[in-house]
C-alpha positions as CSV (number, residue, x, y, z in Angstrom):
1,X,115.7,121.7,126.4
2,X,115.5,118.4,124.4
3,X,117.2,117.8,121.1
4,X,114.0,118.1,119.1
5,X,113.3,121.5,120.5
6,X,116.9,122.6,119.9
7,X,116.6,121.4,116.2
8,X,113.4,123.4,115.8
9,X,114.9,126.5,117.4
10,X,118.0,126.2,115.2
11,X,115.9,125.8,112.0
12,X,113.9,128.8,113.0
13,X,117.0,130.9,113.7
14,X,118.5,130.0,110.3
15,X,115.2,130.9,108.6
16,X,115.1,134.3,110.4
17,X,118.8,134.9,109.5
18,X,118.0,133.9,105.8
19,X,115.1,136.4,105.8
20,X,117.5,139.2,106.9
21,X,120.0,138.2,104.2
22,X,117.3,138.2,101.6
23,X,116.2,141.7,102.6
24,X,119.8,142.9,102.5
25,X,120.3,141.3,99.1
26,X,117.2,143.0,97.7
27,X,118.5,146.3,99.0
28,X,121.7,145.8,96.9
29,X,124.1,144.0,99.3
30,X,125.6,141.2,97.2
31,X,127.7,140.0,100.1
32,X,124.5,139.1,101.8
33,X,123.6,136.7,99.1
34,X,127.0,135.1,99.3
35,X,126.1,134.2,102.9
36,X,123.0,132.4,101.7
37,X,125.1,130.5,99.1
38,X,127.7,129.4,101.6
39,X,125.0,128.4,104.1
40,X,122.9,126.2,101.8
41,X,125.4,125.1,99.0
42,X,126.3,121.9,100.8
43,X,122.7,120.6,101.1
44,X,122.0,121.6,97.5
45,X,125.1,119.8,96.2
46,X,124.2,116.7,98.2
47,X,120.7,116.7,96.6
48,X,122.1,117.4,93.1
49,X,124.8,114.7,93.4
50,X,122.3,112.1,94.5
51,X,119.9,113.0,91.7
52,X,122.4,113.3,88.8
53,X,124.9,110.7,89.9
54,X,128.1,112.7,89.1
55,X,130.0,115.7,90.4
56,X,130.1,117.8,87.2
57,X,126.3,117.9,86.8
58,X,125.9,118.4,90.5
59,X,128.1,121.4,90.5
60,X,126.2,122.8,87.5
61,X,122.9,122.3,89.3
62,X,124.2,124.2,92.4
63,X,125.5,127.1,90.3
64,X,122.3,127.3,88.3
65,X,120.0,127.0,91.3
66,X,121.6,129.9,93.1
67,X,121.8,132.0,89.9
68,X,118.1,131.5,89.3
69,X,117.4,132.1,93.0
70,X,119.2,135.5,92.7
71,X,117.4,136.4,89.6
72,X,114.0,135.5,91.0
73,X,114.7,136.7,94.6
74,X,112.1,139.5,94.2
75,X,109.5,136.8,93.7
76,X,110.5,135.1,97.0
77,X,109.2,137.9,99.2
78,X,109.9,135.9,102.4
79,X,106.8,133.8,101.7
80,X,108.6,130.6,102.7
81,X,111.9,129.3,104.0
82,X,114.8,130.4,101.6
83,X,116.5,127.0,102.0
84,X,113.4,125.1,101.0
85,X,112.8,127.6,98.1
86,X,116.2,127.2,96.5
87,X,116.1,123.5,97.2
88,X,113.1,123.2,95.0
89,X,114.7,125.3,92.3
90,X,117.7,122.9,92.4
91,X,115.5,119.8,92.3
92,X,113.6,121.1,89.2
93,X,116.8,122.0,87.4
94,X,118.4,118.6,88.3
95,X,115.4,117.0,86.6
96,X,115.9,119.2,83.5
97,X,119.6,118.4,83.5
98,X,119.0,114.6,83.7
99,X,116.6,114.9,80.7
100,X,119.1,116.9,78.8
101,X,121.9,114.4,79.5
102,X,119.7,111.5,78.3
103,X,119.0,113.3,75.1
104,X,122.7,114.1,74.6
105,X,123.6,110.4,75.2
106,X,120.9,109.2,72.9
107,X,122.2,111.4,70.1
108,X,125.7,110.1,70.6
109,X,124.3,106.5,70.6
110,X,126.7,105.6,73.3
111,X,126.0,103.6,76.5
112,X,125.7,105.6,79.6
113,X,129.0,105.6,81.6
114,X,129.3,106.6,85.3
115,X,131.5,109.5,86.1
116,X,133.7,108.3,88.9
117,X,134.9,111.7,90.0
118,X,134.2,112.4,93.6
119,X,133.0,108.9,94.3
120,X,135.0,108.7,97.5
121,X,132.1,110.7,99.0
122,X,129.5,108.6,97.2
123,X,126.2,108.7,99.3
124,X,125.3,105.2,97.9
125,X,128.0,103.5,99.9
126,X,126.2,101.9,102.8
127,X,128.7,99.3,104.1
128,X,130.3,100.4,107.4
129,X,133.6,98.9,108.3
130,X,136.6,100.6,109.9
131,X,139.0,98.1,108.4
132,X,137.3,96.5,105.4
133,X,138.8,93.4,103.9
134,X,139.3,93.1,100.1
135,X,136.3,90.8,99.9
136,X,134.1,93.4,101.7
137,X,135.4,96.2,99.6
138,X,134.5,94.2,96.5
139,X,131.0,93.6,97.8
140,X,130.6,97.3,98.7
141,X,131.7,98.4,95.2
142,X,129.4,95.9,93.6
143,X,126.5,97.0,95.7
144,X,127.2,100.7,94.9
145,X,127.3,99.9,91.1
146,X,124.0,97.9,91.4
147,X,122.4,100.9,93.2
148,X,123.7,103.3,90.6
149,X,122.3,101.2,87.8
150,X,119.0,100.8,89.6
151,X,118.7,104.5,90.2
152,X,119.6,105.3,86.6
153,X,116.8,102.9,85.4
154,X,114.2,104.9,87.3
155,X,112.2,107.7,85.6
156,X,113.2,111.3,86.5
157,X,110.1,111.6,88.6
158,X,110.8,108.3,90.4
159,X,114.4,109.1,91.1
160,X,113.6,112.6,92.3
161,X,110.8,111.3,94.6
162,X,113.0,108.5,96.0
163,X,116.0,110.8,96.7
164,X,113.9,113.5,98.2
165,X,111.8,111.2,100.4
166,X,114.3,108.6,101.6
167,X,117.6,110.4,101.5
168,X,116.7,114.0,102.0
169,X,113.7,113.4,104.3
170,X,111.3,115.7,102.5
171,X,107.6,115.6,103.0
172,X,105.2,114.4,100.3
173,X,103.8,117.9,99.8
174,X,107.2,119.3,99.1
175,X,108.0,116.5,96.7
176,X,104.7,117.0,95.0
177,X,105.5,120.7,94.5
178,X,108.7,119.8,92.8
179,X,107.1,117.2,90.6
180,X,104.1,119.4,89.9
181,X,101.9,116.5,90.9
182,X,99.2,115.7,93.5
183,X,100.0,114.2,96.8
184,X,98.4,110.8,96.0
185,X,100.3,110.6,92.7
186,X,103.5,111.5,94.4
187,X,103.0,108.7,97.0
188,X,102.5,106.3,94.2
189,X,105.7,107.5,92.5
190,X,107.7,107.0,95.7
191,X,106.2,103.5,96.1
192,X,107.0,102.5,92.5
193,X,110.6,103.8,92.9
194,X,111.1,101.7,96.1
195,X,109.6,98.6,94.5
196,X,111.8,98.9,91.5
197,X,114.9,99.4,93.6
198,X,114.1,96.4,95.8
199,X,113.6,94.3,92.7
200,X,116.8,95.4,91.2
201,X,118.8,94.9,94.4
202,X,117.2,91.6,95.5
203,X,119.8,89.3,93.9
204,X,122.8,90.9,95.5
205,X,121.0,91.2,98.9
206,X,120.1,87.5,98.8
207,X,123.7,86.6,97.9
208,X,125.0,88.5,100.8
209,X,122.4,87.0,103.1
210,X,123.4,83.5,102.0
211,X,127.1,84.4,102.6
212,X,126.3,85.5,106.2
213,X,124.3,82.4,106.9
214,X,127.2,80.2,105.7
215,X,129.7,82.3,107.6
216,X,131.7,83.1,104.4
217,X,131.1,86.9,104.4
218,X,134.3,88.7,105.4
């Protein structure tokens, strides 16, 4: 059995197990829903953190997503994969939370500040080095900051589309369902997000390329 088949079988097994847990929850077994939370909370948190950019909002998204999922579980009716279903709930709430936060910051008339809590697990860090030098660490931190700023400059739809497509590996149809948009419009949203990020990161990418060419990158 190849790895792809194993992955498909594993996904199917989880979906079937989820369906059983959903049925037990609807029958009044609250412990069964706890199993669903434990099984999918990591993926939901990863999505939420990438979308909101900080641990506090991400944890709120996770809690709210599973709360709404529990309250609406009767509407689920095993029509789809539970993981995908609660994932969409989380993505939609994350968008709402980002909009709410922007309104709150606008009322305070204060510049947006990045919550550094939990950044040791920051998914934006892309530089791999088992023993990074101070120079490389500085470059990594700068790249992360540039990426954070670039993501923050995107619209909610663009950020959601980019995260779901390029970091979470979601299909266009799934993203379109979250954005409540057509497939073509969603493709355009993903394209715009990528173009904006490339433009924003181009200066630092060129600087690092020049450093490598000159042999000065540590």
